[in-house]
N, C-alpha and C positions, 0 to 999 in steps of 0.2 A: 553763654551762647544759647542754651536751652531756653532761658527766660526770654531772651530777645525773640527767638522763633515763636514761642508761645504768645507773646504780645503781638507779633506780626499776624499770627492766625486770628487773634481776637479782633484786630483792626479789620481784617478781611471779612470776618463774620459780621461785624457791625455794618460794614458797607453793604453786604447782601441784605441784611435786615432793613436798612434804609431804602434799598431798591424795591423790596416787596411792599414796604409802606407807601412808597411813591406810587406803585401800581394801584393799590387800593384807593388812595386819595384821588388820583387822576380819573379812575373809573367813576367814582361817586360824584366828582365835580365836573365830569364831562370835558376834561382837559385833554383832548385827543392828540394834540401836537406834542405835548409833554409825555403823554402815555406811550406813544410809539418809540420814544427814546429808551424805554425799558427793555426792548426786545432786540434780539439779533435779527438780521435780515432774513435768515432761514429758520426763524423760530417755528416750533411745532406746538400746537395747542390741541388739547383733548379735554374738553369740558364735559361734565356730567357723565363720567365713566366712558368717554369716547363718543357719546351721542352727538356731540357737536365737535367736529374735527376740522382743523385748519392748518395749512402748511404755508409758511411764509408770512412775513410781517404785513404785506399789503392785504392779503386775504383775511388775516386776523383782525386788522384794524377796521376793515369793512364790516365785519361781524360786530365788533365792539361799538362802533358808531350806531349801528342799528339796534343793538341790545340796550344801549344806554341812551334811548331817545329822550327828547325834551320832556315827554310826559312821564318819565321814570324818575322817581326819587329813591335813591338807594343808600344803604349803609353797610359797608363790608369791613369786617374786622378779622385780622389774622393774629393768632395767638400761639404761644409756646413753640417757637421755632426750634426745629432740630436740624442743625446745619452741619454738614460734613465737608471739609475741604478735601477733594480727591486728588488735587495736584495744585501747583501754584496758580493755575489759571482755570480750574474747573471746581465745581461744588455741586452738591445735591442738598435739597432741603424739604422738610415736611412741616406744614403749618396747619394748625386747627383753624377753622373758619366758621364765622357766623354772619348771616346777612339778613337784612330786611329790605324788601323791594316793594315800593308803593307805585302801582300803576294808576296814575290819576285819571287817565282816560277810561280805563276799564273798571275803575272803582274796586280794585282788589289789592290785597297785601299778601305778599309771599314772605314766609319766614323759613329759614333753614340753617343747616349746619353740615359740616363735612371736613374733609382734609384736602389740602393742596399738596401735590408732590411735584417739585420743580427741579430743573437742572439749570445751572448757571455757568457762564463762561466769561472770562475777563478779556475784553477787547480794547486795545489801545489804552490800557490802564483803568478801564471802567467795567464793572460787572454788569452783565446783561442776562436777561432770561432767555434761555435756549429752548427749554421745554417747559410748558405750563400745563398742568392737568389737575382735575379735581374729581373727587368721589363724594357724593352726598350721603350723610347718615340719614337725614330726613329733610323733607320740604313739605310745607303745608300752605294752603291758600285760603284766605278769608275774603268773603264779599263784604266790603266796608259798609254797604247799605244795611247789613244785618245788625249793625250797631248804630242806632239813630243818633246817639250823642257824640259819636266819633267825628272829629273834624280836624283838618289841617290848620294849625295856627302859624306855621312857617313853611315857606316854599321858596327855596333859593332860585328856582327857575323864573319865578315871577319878578325877582329882584335883579335878574341878570339880563343884559342886552344880548340876546342870542344872535349869532351869526346865522343867516339863512342857510339851512341845509344840515346843521349839526344834528346827528342822530337819525337822519332820514334813511330810507332804504337805498343804499349806495348803488345797487345794481338797477334801480328803477328811477334814476334822476337824470336830469340834463341841465347844462349850464343855461343861465338866463343872460340877458343883455348886460348885466352888471358883473358877470363872472362868478356870481353865486350859484346856488343850486335851487331849483324849484322842487318842492316836495312832490313825491309820487301820489297818484290818486288814491291808492290804497295804503293802509298802514298795517304793521305787523299784528297778527291776531294771536300768535302763540307767545304769550308773555312769560313762559317758563324757560326762556333762553338765556337769562342772565347768568354770567359766570360767577 
């Protein structure tokens, strides 16, 4: 019986790892419909040591669509997970994180590292993120123009047919006649908002 319980725990831990992997993948690929499946409706987010705080899935998704705008090329990696099952339907986890964020429009590259501290809950048999938070160890920004030989040789945004409105400022848009969204006149200027 002890072996069976241990194996059950390992299956649950693996499911949580896959959930967090899906979160990173969907952020980087701007897959927002799939990304919102990762969260509970009442999710709490505290990015950058609470500098960016959001309560509820709708508010969080609005931020993520803005942060991962079409001009952003990002790569987020989560490593060395420390996951503890606190009950059959709850868990906590710590993840080391490294990211690179290229802002094509601003001509900058942000590199950083830190730790995520998350809480998970099992809803209808599926693990969801109930609390997501991160604390950075460091972040640095480079002006890409300072390296004349530096150039992008791949850019998935230019290969993808973008749906009008993805990544635009959600509070500053309005529907067009096709039911899409027209971009706001201004664009985000603070590009250190990526989670």
